[in-house]
C-alpha positions in Angstrom: -78.7 -76.6 202.4 -80.5 -77.3 205.9 -84.2 -78.7 205.1 -85.6 -78.0 201.9 -89.8 -78.6 202.0 -91.3 -79.7 198.4 -94.5 -78.6 197.4 -97.6 -80.1 194.8 -99.0 -76.3 192.4 -101.9 -76.5 195.0 -99.5 -75.8 197.8 -99.4 -78.9 199.9 -96.2 -80.9 201.5 -95.2 -83.6 199.2 -92.7 -83.7 200.9 -88.7 -82.8 202.4 -85.3 -83.2 201.9 -82.8 -82.4 204.8 -78.9 -82.4 204.2 -76.3 -84.0 207.1 -73.2 -82.3 206.0 -71.4 -84.4 209.2 -71.9 -87.6 207.4 -72.6 -85.9 203.5 -76.2 -87.5 203.5 -79.2 -86.0 202.1 -82.3 -87.6 203.7 -86.1 -87.9 201.8 -89.5 -87.5 204.1 -92.9 -88.0 202.8 -95.6 -85.3 204.1 -96.1 -87.3 206.9 -92.8 -86.9 207.6 -91.5 -91.0 206.6 -88.2 -91.5 206.1 -87.8 -93.0 202.5 -84.3 -93.3 201.4 -80.7 -90.5 201.7 -78.6 -89.4 199.1 -74.8 -89.7 199.8 -73.4 -87.4 198.3 -69.6 -89.2 198.9 -70.5 -92.6 197.3 -72.5 -90.6 194.4 -75.5 -93.6 194.9 -78.9 -93.4 196.3 -80.5 -96.0 198.8 -84.2 -96.7 199.6 -85.2 -96.5 203.6 -84.3 -100.1 203.6 -80.4 -99.8 202.9 -80.9 -101.2 199.3 -78.7 -99.9 196.3 -81.6 -97.8 193.9 -79.2 -96.0 192.0 -75.4 -93.9 191.3 -76.6 -89.9 191.1 -79.5 -88.3 193.2 -82.9 -90.5 192.5 -84.7 -88.7 195.9 -87.0 -86.6 193.1 -88.2 -90.6 192.1 -88.7 -91.6 196.1 -91.0 -88.4 196.9 -92.9 -88.5 194.0 -93.3 -92.1 193.2 -94.7 -92.5 197.1 -97.2 -88.8 196.2 -99.9 -90.7 194.5 -100.0 -93.0 197.6 -101.3 -90.7 199.7 
């Protein structure tokens, strides 16, 4: 999965995921390209842009959809 763009029902871009197979991380960005955080596939944990632990497992969607209302 090199890059996957997420769109709302109206077709507007709300964010994207990008998979870096070398580092084992999937990064999340908002519609303006601001880096929101990453999911580490090796550790099975999600961290925000500041590196703070958020959850075990992949919760990147919550970062993207959480910032959607702040546009």
